[in-house]
C-alpha positions in Angstrom: -52.7 145.5 2.7 -53.4 146.2 6.6 -55.7 149.1 7.2 -53.1 151.3 9.0 -50.7 150.8 6.2 -53.3 151.6 3.6 -54.6 154.7 5.4 -51.0 156.1 5.5 -50.4 155.1 1.7 -53.6 157.0 0.6 -52.6 159.9 2.6 -49.2 159.8 1.0 -50.5 159.7 -2.6 -52.6 162.9 -1.7 -49.5 164.6 -0.3 -47.5 163.7 -3.4 -50.3 164.6 -6.0 -49.8 161.0 -7.0 -53.2 160.3 -8.8 -51.9 157.1 -10.3 -51.0 155.8 -6.9 -54.2 156.6 -5.5 -56.1 154.8 -8.5 -54.0 151.8 -7.8 -55.4 151.6 -4.3 -59.1 151.8 -4.9 -61.7 149.0 -5.3 -63.5 148.8 -8.7 -66.8 150.1 -7.2 -65.0 153.0 -5.5 -66.9 156.1 -4.6 -65.9 159.6 -3.6 -68.5 161.9 -2.4 -67.3 165.7 -2.5 -70.1 166.9 -0.5 -71.7 170.1 -2.1 -70.0 169.7 -5.5 -69.7 166.1 -7.0 -69.8 162.2 -6.6 -67.1 160.2 -8.3 -68.2 156.4 -9.0 -65.7 153.9 -10.3 -62.1 154.1 -11.6 -62.9 155.4 -14.9 -64.5 158.7 -13.3 -61.5 158.8 -10.8 -59.1 159.0 -13.9 -61.3 161.4 -15.7 -61.4 163.7 -12.6 -57.6 163.8 -12.3 -57.1 164.2 -16.1 -59.8 167.2 -15.9 -58.0 169.0 -12.9 -54.4 168.2 -13.9 -53.3 171.8 -13.5 -54.4 172.0 -10.0 -52.1 170.6 -7.3 -51.7 170.3 -3.6 -48.8 172.5 -2.3 -49.2 172.0 1.3 -51.3 170.1 3.9 -51.6 169.8 7.6 -53.3 166.9 9.3 -54.6 168.2 12.5 -56.0 164.6 13.5 -55.9 161.2 12.1 -58.1 158.4 13.5 -58.3 154.8 12.4 -61.1 152.3 13.8 -61.4 149.1 12.0 -62.1 149.7 8.2 -63.0 153.4 8.7 -60.6 156.2 9.1 -60.6 160.3 9.1 -58.1 163.0 8.7 -58.7 166.6 8.9 -56.6 169.9 8.6 -55.9 172.8 6.0 -54.9 172.1 2.6 -53.0 174.5 0.1 -53.9 174.2 -3.4 -52.3 175.9 -6.4 -54.4 176.4 -9.7 -53.1 176.4 -13.4 -52.5 180.2 -13.2 -50.4 179.7 -10.1 -52.9 181.3 -7.7 -52.8 179.6 -4.3 -55.9 179.1 -2.0 -56.4 177.4 1.3 -59.3 175.1 2.4 -60.4 173.4 5.6 -60.8 169.9 5.0 -62.2 166.6 6.7 -61.9 163.2 4.7 -63.5 160.2 5.8 -62.4 156.8 4.4 -63.6 153.4 4.4 -61.6 150.4 3.5 -62.5 146.9 2.1 -60.2 144.0 1.6 -57.0 145.9 1.5 -58.4 148.8 -0.7 -59.9 152.1 -0.5 -63.7 151.6 -1.2 -65.0 155.2 -0.2 -64.2 158.9 0.5 -66.4 161.5 1.8 -64.9 165.0 1.7 -66.0 168.1 3.4 -64.2 171.4 2.3 -64.7 174.7 3.4 -62.5 177.6 1.7 -60.4 179.4 4.1 -61.0 183.2 4.1 
């Protein structure tokens, strides 16, 4: 898959809370660094992350800026999440992506809770 199409597909999986769709797009050695929180390595850990956070979902997301240059991309904005209790909260985010051979190889996420 060409990087522009892959970038849009990755963003769409997040917008749709489509964890299976995202898992299908990653490389076997995928890594997701959630700075200040945790690092996910490989598909198995990614599947476990989604299973463990199954009651939390994204209910809204802005995309202030999207940038794609070669095999690297970035997107930032505000994300609205809802936890298992129905409580909503907002965070500023910036996601950095790296693609390899038509797959998502790496995400680096910066989040800051919006007060």
